[in-house]
C-alpha positions in Angstrom: -69.3 -68.9 25.3 -66.6 -71.5 24.5 -65.7 -69.7 21.3 -65.3 -66.5 23.2 -62.9 -68.2 25.7 -61.0 -69.6 22.7 -60.8 -66.1 21.2 -59.5 -64.6 24.4 -57.0 -67.4 24.9 -55.8 -66.9 21.3 -55.4 -63.2 21.9 -53.4 -63.9 25.1 -51.1 -66.3 23.3 -50.6 -63.7 20.5 -49.9 -61.0 23.0 -47.4 -63.1 24.9 -45.7 -64.0 21.6 -45.5 -60.4 20.6 -44.0 -59.6 24.0 -41.4 -62.3 23.7 -40.5 -61.2 20.2 -40.2 -57.6 21.5 -37.9 -58.8 24.3 -35.8 -60.7 21.8 -35.7 -57.7 19.5 -34.6 -55.5 22.4 -31.9 -57.9 23.4 -30.5 -58.2 19.8 -30.6 -54.5 19.1 -27.0 -53.3 18.7 -25.6 -50.8 21.2 -25.5 -47.2 20.1 -22.2 -46.3 18.7 -20.0 -43.9 20.7 -20.6 -41.0 18.3 -24.3 -41.1 19.1 -23.5 -39.2 22.3 -24.3 -35.6 21.5 -22.9 -32.4 22.9 -26.3 -31.6 24.3 -26.1 -34.6 26.6 -23.9 -32.6 29.0 -25.1 -29.9 31.3 -21.8 -28.2 32.0 -18.3 -28.1 30.5 -16.1 -31.1 30.6 -12.4 -31.4 29.9 -10.9 -34.8 28.8 -7.1 -35.3 28.9 -5.7 -37.5 26.1 -2.3 -39.0 26.5 0.0 -38.6 23.5 3.1 -40.3 24.9 6.5 -39.3 26.1 8.9 -37.1 24.0 12.6 -37.3 24.3 13.9 -33.8 24.8 17.1 -31.7 25.5 16.6 -29.1 28.2 19.3 -27.1 26.6 16.8 -26.1 23.9 15.1 -24.1 26.6 18.3 -22.7 28.2 18.0 -25.3 31.0 20.5 -27.8 32.4 19.4 -31.4 33.0 20.0 -31.1 36.7 17.6 -28.1 36.8 14.5 -30.0 35.6 12.4 -32.5 37.4 12.0 -34.6 34.3 14.1 -34.4 31.1 11.5 -36.1 28.8 8.4 -34.2 28.0 4.8 -35.3 27.8 2.6 -35.0 24.7 -1.0 -34.2 25.4 -4.2 -33.4 23.6 -7.5 -32.3 25.1 -11.2 -32.6 24.3 -13.6 -29.9 25.6 -17.2 -30.9 25.7 -19.7 -28.0 26.1 -23.5 -28.1 26.0 -23.3 -26.2 22.6 -20.6 -28.4 21.0 -17.1 -29.9 21.3 -13.6 -28.5 20.8 -10.5 -30.6 20.1 -7.3 -28.9 21.3 -4.1 -30.2 19.7 -3.8 -33.7 18.2 -0.6 -35.3 19.3 2.8 -36.1 17.9 2.2 -39.5 16.3 -0.4 -40.1 13.6 -2.7 -43.0 14.5 -2.4 -44.6 11.1 1.5 -44.7 11.3 1.8 -47.3 14.0 0.3 -50.5 15.4 -0.7 -50.5 19.1 0.6 -53.6 21.0 -0.8 -53.0 24.5 2.8 -52.0 25.5 4.6 -48.8 24.9 5.8 -48.4 21.3 8.8 -46.2 20.5 8.5 -44.2 17.3 11.4 -42.5 15.7 10.1 -39.6 13.5 12.2 -38.0 10.9 10.8 -34.5 10.4 10.8 -32.5 7.3 13.7 -30.4 8.6 15.8 -33.6 9.0 15.5 -33.9 12.8 15.1 -37.3 14.3 12.8 -37.3 17.3 11.7 -40.2 19.5 8.2 -40.5 21.0 7.1 -43.5 23.1 3.3 -44.0 22.8 0.8 -46.5 24.1 -2.7 -45.5 23.0 -4.0 -44.0 19.7 -5.8 -40.7 19.9 -9.0 -41.9 18.2 -9.2 -44.9 20.6 -9.0 -42.5 23.6 -11.7 -40.4 22.1 -13.9 -43.4 21.4 -13.5 -44.5 25.0 -14.9 -41.2 26.0 -17.8 -41.6 23.5 -16.7 -39.3 20.7 -15.3 -39.6 17.2 -13.4 -37.0 15.1 -16.2 -36.8 12.6 -18.5 -35.4 15.4 -16.2 -32.7 16.8 -17.5 -29.2 16.3 -14.3 -27.2 16.4 -10.5 -27.9 16.1 -8.0 -25.5 17.5 -4.2 -26.1 17.5 -2.0 -24.2 20.0 0.4 -23.9 17.1 1.6 -25.8 14.0 4.7 -27.7 15.3 4.7 -31.4 14.5 4.1 -32.7 18.1 0.7 -30.9 18.2 -0.7 -31.6 14.7 -0.1 -35.3 14.0 -3.8 -36.3 13.7 -5.1 -32.9 12.5 -6.3 -34.4 9.2 -8.9 -36.5 11.1 -10.6 -33.3 12.2 -10.8 -31.7 8.8 -14.6 -31.9 9.0 -14.6 -29.6 12.1 -14.5 -25.8 12.0 -10.8 -24.8 12.4 -10.1 -21.9 14.7 -6.8 -20.4 13.8 -4.9 -17.1 13.7 -4.1 -15.8 10.3 -0.4 -15.7 11.1 -0.4 -19.3 12.1 -2.4 -20.5 9.1 0.2 -18.7 6.9 2.9 -20.8 8.6 1.1 -24.0 7.8 0.4 -23.1 4.2 3.0 -20.5 3.2 2.9 -19.0 -0.3 5.7 -20.4 -2.5 6.8 -23.1 -0.2 6.2 -26.9 -0.4 7.9 -28.0 2.8 6.4 -26.5 5.9 6.8 -28.6 9.1 5.2 -32.1 8.7 2.6 -30.9 6.1 1.1 -34.4 5.4 -0.4 -34.5 8.9 -2.6 -31.4 8.5 -2.9 -31.0 4.7 -6.6 -31.6 4.7 -7.2 -28.5 6.9 -6.5 -26.3 3.9 -10.0 -27.0 2.7 -11.7 -27.0 6.2 -14.3 -24.6 7.3 -12.2 -22.0 9.0 -12.7 -19.2 11.5 -9.8 -16.7 11.6 -9.2 -15.9 15.3 -8.4 -12.2 15.5 -7.6 -10.0 18.5 -6.6 -11.0 22.0 -9.4 -13.5 22.7 -11.9 -15.7 20.9 -14.9 -16.9 23.0 -15.6 -20.3 21.4 -19.1 -20.9 22.7 -20.1 -17.3 23.6 -20.4 -17.7 27.4 -16.9 -17.2 28.6 -16.2 -20.8 29.6 -14.0 -21.7 26.7 -11.7 -18.9 25.5 -8.8 -19.0 23.1 -6.2 -16.4 24.0 -3.5 -15.1 21.7 0.0 -15.7 23.0 2.4 -15.3 20.0 6.2 -15.7 20.2 6.8 -19.4 20.1 5.2 -19.2 16.6 3.6 -16.1 15.0 0.1 -17.2 15.8 0.6 -19.3 18.9 -2.4 -19.5 21.2 -3.4 -20.9 24.6 -6.8 -22.1 25.9 -8.8 -21.1 29.0 -11.5 -23.5 30.2 -13.7 -22.6 33.1 -15.0 -25.7 34.8 -17.8 -25.7 37.4 -16.1 -27.9 40.0 -12.5 -27.9 39.1 -12.3 -24.2 38.4 -10.4 -22.4 35.7 -7.7 -24.2 33.7 -5.2 -22.6 31.3 -3.7 -25.0 28.7 -0.3 -23.6 27.8 0.4 -25.0 24.3 4.2 -24.3 24.0 4.3 -21.0 25.9 6.1 -23.1 28.4 7.6 -26.6 28.0 9.2 -27.2 31.4 7.8 -25.6 34.6 11.4 -24.5 35.3 11.2 -22.2 32.3 8.7 -20.3 34.3 10.3 -20.5 37.7 13.8 -19.7 36.4 12.6 -17.2 33.7 14.3 -19.0 30.8 13.2 -18.6 27.1 13.4 -21.3 24.4 16.2 -20.8 21.9 14.1 -21.5 18.8 11.1 -19.2 19.4 10.5 -17.0 16.4 10.3 -13.9 18.6 11.6 -14.3 22.1 10.6 -10.8 23.2 7.1 -11.5 22.1 7.1 -14.7 24.1 8.2 -12.7 27.1 5.3 -10.3 26.6 2.9 -13.2 26.1 4.1 -14.8 29.3 3.7 -11.5 31.2 0.2 -11.1 30.0 -0.7 -14.7 30.9 0.7 -14.1 34.4 -1.7 -11.2 34.8 -4.6 -13.3 33.6 -3.8 -16.2 35.9 -3.6 -13.8 38.9 -6.9 -12.1 38.0 -8.8 -15.2 37.1 -7.4 -17.6 39.6 -7.0 -20.2 36.9 -4.5 -23.0 37.2 -1.8 -23.3 34.6 -1.4 -26.7 33.0 1.9 -26.9 31.1 1.1 -29.4 28.4 4.7 -30.8 28.1 5.2 -31.1 31.9 5.6 -34.9 32.2 5.5 -34.9 36.0 2.2 -32.9 36.2 0.7 -34.8 33.2 1.1 -38.1 34.8 -0.9 -37.0 37.8 -3.9 -36.0 35.6 -6.8 -38.4 35.2 -7.1 -39.5 31.5 -10.1 -40.1 29.3 -12.7 -41.6 29.6 -12.5 -39.9 33.0 -12.8 -36.1 32.9 -12.7 -32.8 34.7 -15.8 -30.8 35.2 
């Protein structure tokens, strides 16, 4: 009888010890890294807005006068779309993360482009840090799509070389032209040349096959320029403009940028977009509109 009690007592002690060890083990277990969040964790589409800083600009480049615009500087933005079937990175900013050191305060970066232009961008937070705050890393992003190949949209493109790149053939040809070694800022996207690539052909490309995330061709600013439609359950439809517009006053005053490769094509793309906006009820987000961009909530918050 006594030996039985001793056995039960020993069993209890061992069980309590195992329980305590288990508690210690649970407490000491490292937190799951941000990239452990999978695309399947969401039930509906989300849109994260990433802040790429403030770009000095001259409205005259867009046939506008300083007194005609609400803000002369432009915003730089990138976006992460999270869908139950995967993720899409849309544009990647103007300043490469590995080219500057965050200080907690705005940092001014003077960039000398391959064409000799000197442009100033004031930036606060790296792109990858903003992605991490939302729970994602470049290595886990399913798709990359760039509105176009200009330097202020492709600065961190190399980080997404493991994603499937969605690009129009005419735009890809602009990034990797035959017989040229100096396309715009090639070092920032050079790795894409060997990425898995889907050539976007035709007027639309339905990214996830359900009509909620659609790339729409809008050439003119560049040969293969494209915009992105995102249908959100609560927010409604949103159309990300790329550089079809830079200032909202371009739209209200019907002005065309001086440097577009085909201004008449830009005009046609804008007209087609207006029809789509009217039919779909989507809201146009002009990516470079600093006034509007400042009002948007930023990652890790999101629109759904």
